[in-house]
C-alpha positions as CSV (number, residue, x, y, z in Angstrom):
1,M,148.7,177.8,165.9
2,R,149.5,174.7,163.9
3,R,145.9,173.5,164.1
4,A,144.7,176.9,162.8
5,S,147.0,176.7,159.8
6,T,146.0,173.1,159.1
7,L,142.3,174.1,159.3
8,A,143.0,177.0,156.9
9,G,144.5,174.5,154.4
10,V,141.5,172.2,154.6
11,L,139.1,175.1,154.1
12,A,141.1,176.4,151.1
13,L,141.2,173.0,149.4
14,S,137.6,172.2,150.1
15,G,136.5,175.6,148.7
16,L,135.1,176.7,152.1
17,G,137.7,179.4,152.8
18,G,141.0,180.8,151.9
19,A,140.9,182.0,148.3
20,E,138.3,184.1,146.7
21,A,135.8,182.4,144.5
22,S,137.4,184.3,141.6
23,D,140.8,182.6,142.2
24,T,141.1,180.3,139.3
25,L,143.7,179.0,136.9
26,A,143.2,178.3,133.1
27,A,144.4,175.1,131.5
28,P,147.8,175.5,129.8
29,A,147.7,176.1,126.0
30,G,148.0,173.0,123.9
31,V,146.6,170.6,126.5
32,R,143.7,168.5,125.5
33,P,140.5,168.4,127.6
34,G,140.9,166.0,130.5
35,D,139.8,162.4,130.5
36,A,138.0,161.5,133.7
37,A,138.8,157.8,133.5
38,R,142.5,158.5,133.2
39,G,142.2,161.1,136.1
40,A,140.6,158.5,138.4
41,A,143.4,156.1,137.6
42,I,146.0,158.8,138.5
43,V,144.3,159.7,141.8
44,A,144.0,156.0,142.7
45,D,147.7,155.2,141.9
46,R,149.6,155.5,145.1
47,R,152.9,155.7,143.1
48,L,151.8,158.4,140.6
49,G,149.3,160.9,142.0
50,L,149.6,160.0,145.6
51,C,146.3,161.7,146.2
52,T,144.8,159.0,148.3
53,L,147.8,159.2,150.6
54,C,146.1,162.3,152.1
55,H,142.6,162.4,150.7
56,R,139.5,160.1,151.0
57,A,138.0,159.5,147.5
58,P,135.2,157.5,146.1
59,L,137.6,154.8,144.8
60,A,138.5,151.2,145.8
61,D,140.5,150.5,148.9
62,A,138.9,153.5,150.8
63,H,140.1,152.0,154.1
64,L,143.7,152.8,152.9
65,H,142.9,156.5,152.1
66,G,144.4,159.2,154.2
67,E,142.6,161.9,156.2
68,L,145.3,164.7,156.3
69,G,143.5,166.6,153.5
70,P,139.7,167.0,153.0
71,A,137.7,164.2,151.4
72,L,137.2,164.6,147.7
73,H,133.6,163.5,147.7
74,G,131.4,166.2,146.2
75,I,134.3,168.6,145.4
76,G,133.1,168.9,141.8
77,A,129.9,170.5,143.0
78,R,131.8,173.1,145.1
79,L,134.7,174.1,142.8
80,D,134.9,174.7,139.0
81,A,137.7,173.4,136.8
82,G,139.9,176.5,137.3
83,Q,139.6,176.4,141.0
84,L,140.5,172.7,141.1
85,R,143.4,173.3,138.8
86,L,144.7,176.1,141.0
87,R,144.5,173.9,144.1
88,I,146.4,171.1,142.4
89,T,149.1,173.2,140.8
90,E,149.6,176.1,143.3
91,P,148.2,175.1,146.7
92,R,150.4,177.6,148.6
93,R,148.9,180.5,146.6
94,L,145.7,179.8,148.6
95,N,147.3,178.8,151.8
96,A,151.0,179.5,152.5
97,D,151.1,176.8,155.2
98,S,149.6,174.1,152.9
99,V,151.4,170.7,153.0
100,M,150.0,169.7,149.6
101,P,152.6,169.5,146.9
102,A,152.5,171.8,143.9
103,Y,151.9,169.1,141.3
104,G,152.8,171.3,138.3
105,R,155.7,173.3,139.6
106,T,159.4,172.7,138.9
107,E,161.0,175.9,140.3
108,G,161.5,177.0,143.8
109,L,161.4,173.5,145.3
110,V,163.7,172.3,148.0
111,R,165.0,168.8,148.9
112,V,164.4,167.4,145.4
113,A,166.4,164.4,144.4
114,P,168.7,165.3,141.4
115,R,167.0,162.7,139.2
116,H,163.7,164.5,139.8
117,A,165.0,168.1,139.4
118,D,163.1,170.2,136.9
119,Q,160.3,167.6,136.5
120,P,156.8,168.2,137.8
121,L,155.0,165.6,139.9
122,L,152.3,165.4,137.2
123,E,152.5,166.6,133.6
124,P,150.0,169.2,132.4
125,Q,147.8,166.6,130.6
126,Q,147.7,164.4,133.8
127,I,146.6,167.4,135.8
128,E,143.8,168.1,133.3
129,D,142.8,164.4,133.6
130,V,142.6,164.7,137.4
131,V,140.6,167.9,137.1
132,A,138.2,166.2,134.7
133,W,137.7,163.4,137.2
134,L,137.3,165.7,140.2
135,Q,134.6,167.6,138.3
136,T,132.5,164.4,138.1
137,L,132.4,164.2,141.9
138,R,129.1,165.9,142.6
C-alpha cells in the first residue's frame, strides 16, 4: 500500500497521473514574472528550496541529489506554469499522500517551530522564480 501511494505521488508530480491536465494554479496578483536564474539558485540551495534533497536536477553536485521525488529533467516540456505552480504550492491537492511540502502554505500545518509559524517555506516571488526555471527544463 505504501509503495502504491508513493508511486501515485511520483506520477502526480511528474505529470503522468494524479491530477487532470486542467488542474492548474494562477500566479498570485502583484507577483512579477519569474526569473529563471534566481529559480535555479533557489532549487540548488540546500538551505532554501531544499528541492535537490528529494529531486535530481540538471544542476551541479548531481551526485548529492535525492531520488525520493521524480527527476526534474524535462519537466518543463510536460507541465505548464500553472501545473508546476500547483505542484509546488499544493502537492496534496494532487495526491493526499504526498510527502512534498506545500511551499506556499502557512495554514493547517503541524509540527512547525514557533519561529517559523505563519511563514511559507518560499515567498510567492521565489515560487514564481522556481516555476520560471522549471519551465526551461525541456
